N, C-alpha and C positions, 0 to 999 in steps of 0.2 A: 694378547698377553693375559688379560684378565680371565679369559675363558680357560687358558692353560693352567693358570694358578688355581682357579676354582676346581678344576679336575684333579689337580695334584693334592689338594686338601682332602678329597674324598677317597683317595687310594691309600691303601696300607703299604707298609714297607715290604711285606712279603709279596704283594702283587707287583710292585715295581721291580723287585729282584727277579721274579719269575719272567716278566716281559723282557728284561735285559738279557737274561741267560738264554731265552729262546731265540732272540735275535742274533746272539753270538753263534748259534748253531744254524743260522739261516732258516729259521722257522718262526712263523708269526702265530699269534694266539688264535686267529680265525682260520689258519691253515693255508694262507697264501704265501707266495714267495716274497722276498724283499722288494722286488720291482714289478709287482702285479697290482692291477686295478681291481676294485670290487665290481660286482655286476652292475651294469648301467641300464636303467629303464627310463624311457622318455614317454610321457603322455601329454596329449594336447586337449584343451578345453573346447567347448562349443564355440566360443567367441574367438575371433582372430586375434592373435598376439598373446594368448595365454598358454602356458606350458608348466608341467610339473615333472621334476627330475628326481629320481630315486637312485642314489649311489650307495649301494649296500643298504644300511638302515637310515642313512641321511636323506631327508626329504626336503626339497626346496621348491617353492612355487614362484613363478615370475609372470608379470602382466605388463603389457606395453600399451600406452595411450599417447594421444597426440592432440595438440591444440595450436591455434594460430596466435602468434605473439609478434611483438616488434623485435627485430634483430639487434645485436650489439652494434655500437657505432663503428668499432674497428673492423667488424665483419658484416657488412650490410647485406651480402648475398649468400649467407650461409645460415642454415638452421642450427638448432642446438640439440644436444643429447645429455641427459642427466640420469644418474643412477641413485635410487633410494632403497635402503635396506630397513627391514623391520625385524627385530628379534623378539619373539614372543616368549613369555615365561613358560608356556606349555611345551615349547621345544626343549628348553633346558632350564633347570631351576636357578642357574647362575645368571640368567638374563633377567633384567629388571624392566618393568614397563615404564613408558614415558619417554624421556629424552634418550636418543640412541647413545650407547656407550662407545668406548674406544674400539672395541672389536667390531662393532657395526660400522663405524666410520672407516676403519681400515679395510674392511671387506668391500665397501662401496668404492673406495679409491683404487683398489687393485683392479677391479673390473672396469671402472671408468678409464683408468690409464691405458689398459690394454686395448680398449675400443677406440678411444679418442686419439691417442698419440700415434697409433698405427694407421689412422685414416681408414678404418675398416668400413665405415658407413659414409657414403657420399652425401655430405651435408649441403653441398651446393644444389643438389636436386630437390632439397626441401624448401627452397626459396620460391615464394609465390609472387611477391611484388617487392622489388629491390628497395631496401631501406625502410619498408613499411610493414610487410607481413611475411613471416616464415613459419614453418612447422617446427614446433618444439616437441621432441620425442622424449617421453618419460618412461623409465623402466623401474617398476616397483618389485622388489625381491622380498619374499616372506619366508622365513625359516620355520618349517613345520616340525622337524625333528632333527636334533643334533646328535649325530653318531660319529663325528669327526670329518675333517677336510671340507669345511663349508665353502671355501674359496672355489674349489674345482666344481662342486655341485651348483653353486650359484652362477658361476660363469657359463656352464653348459645350459642352465635354464634361461639365462639372458639371451644367449645366442639362438636357442630354439624359438623363443618367443619373438625375437626380432625377425627371424626368417619367415614366420607365419603371420606377421602383422601386415595389415592392409590399411592404408590411409585413404580418406575420401579424395576424389579427383576434384580439382578446382579449375575454374576458367574465369577470364576477365571479361566484363561487359560494361554496360552503361554508355552514356554519351561520350564521356572522356576516356573510356577504356580502363578506368582505374577501380571499377567496382568488382569485388571478388565474389564469385558465386560458387558455393560449396554444394556439389551434387551428392544426393544420398545414394546408398548402394542400390536402391531399386531403379534408379535412373541410369547410373553409370557404374561400371565395375570398379571397385577400389583398386588402388595401385600399391604394389609391394615396395619395400625399401630397396635401394641399390646398395648391396653389400659386396665389397670387392673380395674380401677374404675373411676367414673365421679365426680370430686369435683365441687359442685354447690355453687355459691356465693349467699348469702341472705343478703340483706341490710336493716337495721333498722334506723329510724329517731327518734331523741329525741327532746323534746321541753322544755320550761322553767319549766313546771311542770314535775317532775320525773315520774309520773304515766302515762304520755302520751307517748306511744310508737306506732310508725306507721311502717308498713311493706310496702316495695316498694313505696317510696315517689315519688310524681310527681314533675313537674318543679316548680310549685308555692309553694308546701310544702317544697321544699329544700331551698327556700328563707326565710321561717319562722323558720325552725327548728334550734336548737342551738347545735346539735351534731349528729354524724352519726357513725355507726359501721357496718362492713361487716364481716360476719362469713362464712367461706368456709367449707362445710361438704359434705360427700358422703352419699349414701343411707344407709350405715351401721351405721351411727351416728358418724363416726370418724371425729374429728376436724382436718382439713388440714391447716387452717390459719385463723387468726383473725386480722383485720385492723381497728383501731380507730384513725382517723386523728385529734386529738385534740378536742377542743370544750368542752362541758359540761361534768362534772364528772358523772360517772355511778357507782352505787353500785354493789356489787358482786351478790346480789339477782336478780337484773334486768338482769345482764349478763347471769346468768344461765337460767333464764326464756326465754331469747331470743335464747339461744342455743337449748333449747328443742323445741321451735317453728321452728327454722331453720332446725332441724332434720326432722320434718314432711314435711316442704316445700321442702327440698332437695329430699326426696323420691318421692314426686309428680312430681317435675321437671325432675327427672331422668327418670321416666316412660314416660312422654311426649316426652322427647328427643329421647328415644329409639324407641317409636312408630313411630315418624316421620322419623327416620333413617331407620327403617325396611320397612316402606311404600315406601321410596325412593329407597331402594335396590330392592324391588320387581318390581317396575316400571322400574328400570334400566335393570333388567334381562329380562323383557318382551320386552323392546325395542331392546335388543340384539337379541332375537328370531325373531322379526319382520324384522330386517335388513337382515338376511340370509333366503331368500325365498326358496332356494334350499334344505335347511335342512328339516328333518322330523318334522312335526308339533307336538306340545305337547298338550295333552288334559288338558287345564286349567279350562274351565268351564263345561266340561262334554258333550257338545253338538257338538263340532267341529269334534270329532272322528266319531260320528254317521252320521253326514252329509257327511263326507268324505267317509264312508263306502257305503252309498247309492249311491253316485256318482260313486264309483268304480264298484258297482254292475250293474248300468245302462250302464256304458261303456263296461263291460264284456258282457252283453246281446247283445249290438249292434255289438261287434266284433264277437260273436258267430253266429249271423244271417248272417253277411257278409261272414263268412267262409262257412256256409251251402249253400249260393247262389253260391259261387265259386265252391264248390264240385259238385253241380247239373250241372253247366255249363260244367265242365270237363267230367262228365259222359255222357252227351248228345253228346259232341264232340267225345268221344271214341266210342260210338255206331254208329255214322255216319261213322267214319273211318273204323270200322269193316264191315259195310255194303258195303262200296266202295271197300275194299280189297277183300271181298268174291266175289263181282261182277267181279272184274278184273280177279280173279283166274278162275271163270267159263268161261269167254270169252276166256281166253288163252287155256283152255282145248278143247273148241269147235273148235277153229281154227285149232288145231292139227299141228301147225307149228313145224319145227325141232329145232327151236331156243328156248333156255330157257329164262325165265323171270329173268332178273338180275337187275331190278330197274326201268323199264318203260322208257318213253321218257327222252330226255336230259333235258327238262324243269322241270322235277319233283324235288321238294325240299324235301329232307329227314328230314329237321328240321322244317317243317311246323307244325302248331298247330293240324291238323287233322290226324296225323300219330301216330300210336302206335308202338313203336320200338320193343316191345316184340312180338306182333303179326306178324310183318313183318319178324323177324328172324325165328319164328316158321314156317311160310309159306315157306320161302326159304329153310329151312332145310328139310321139307317134300318133296318138289319138287326135291331137289337134290338127295334124296334117291331113288325115283321112276325112275329117268332118266337112260338110257343105257350108256355103256362105250363109244359108238360111239358119243353119244350126248355130253358126257363130253369132248371128244376130240374137237368136233366142237365148244363147248362153250369156250374151251381154246383158239382155233384159232380165235375166234371172236375178232375183234378190237373194241376199245372204240370209241364212236362217236366223230367225229372231233370237236374240240372246235373252235369257231371263232377266227381268227387271229387278233391280235391287230394291229392297224394302226401304221405304222412307217414312220416318216418323213425322206426323203432321199434327198440329194442334187441333182440338175439337171445335173451336169457334169458326175458323175458316172452312172446316169440313162441312159444317151445318149450312153455311151460306151457299157453298157450292152445290149441295144437294137440293136446296130449295129452288135455286136458279135452274138446275137441271130438270126438275119436275115440271116447272112452268113451261119450259121450251121443249118438252118431250115430244109433242105431236107436230111440231112445225118443221118445215123444210126450207130450202133455198128459194123455191117458187113462191112460197107464202110471203117471203120478205120483199119480193119485187112486185109492185102494183101494175095492173094492166094499163094500157094506153087510154082506153075509153074513159076510165075513171079519172085519169088526170085531166082530160079535156073538159069534162063536166065540171070539175072543180074550178077550172079557169073561167068557164062561162058564168058560172054562178057568182064568181067574184066580180066579174064585169057588171053584171046586172045589179049587184049590190051597190056598186059605185054610181 
């Protein structure tokens, strides 16, 4: 009512007469018919539960949040739903900051009555622990631009935000099973609200002439009209709530006519809201797939899978050609090794040496690329079978080639002592260390004589 009076003060008498005369000829200032809605546009934010609705030039934003609270004593197994509205002076100069005015309170009550009294949201599903913890759903509605019919725009924004809202999943744990665990979205997928139906608010404007009824009044039409009625219905035609804030009296015939019109408009609005929400959900699902690049790609358009298959085939052909080249290189190396081993065997036979071939010179590397271990073992086994027993003994007596000694750092003092001892014992042998027998006897005899 305050808003309508403020608009009336800013309109001149000529403007009011022009609007009334146009309505008598079934023409509105913006070119619509008396029972036509303005263009509806619904946008969703990045976060779940945020929506912005533009109905003509009227813009409203809604945001849904949830928190765990204690339930009411008379309803211990049901959650709560509350609506809060905020009228900013930037949307309309008649709105004052601070405490919400009469129009803000009325708007919140109309939307709250339509959702709560019709049981559109299943509040029992919001219960986590009976009589202890339930989810409290809060809907904040912000008016961004006032161009008329705030009730319908705010109601559509609230429904769109509730449909896209996701609450965290909870589970009970602990020793007694009474400890509530709230899982973040990274651990478990959040859960949507259970909404049985969509109560859509449809507002009608009445003028001095009872036969003049306008649907979705604009900012200037609200300043001229003498009465208003808001009917909240769902797509099935069920009346959820009716709000008529004073003004001109309306006959029963006009009310029933408005309810029939509201039923049709509620079905159209419900279809538009559901289409917008479904489109948003598909975009949200595609964004989830794009985030996880390591996951398997999903064939959405029918062309990605075929392109991927062609790329896999080309990669497989390249890998196959590389393997063939490696196999050819290995075969050529094995042929060269066979030739070198056969040449070595023939040269050893021609020499006729008594020593067996046990591996070639000491610089030979058995782990080189040009050695075939199977051929080497076969050649050694054949040569060992043809050799004589004497040769086997000789081969056993053969010593391994001496390996180069590692250099060891020694101090100078022990080195000098070793050199002096080596020089003194240079000319002596083992025979010199052993004394002859005749010398031993003489010593014994001499010792007896001394005694």
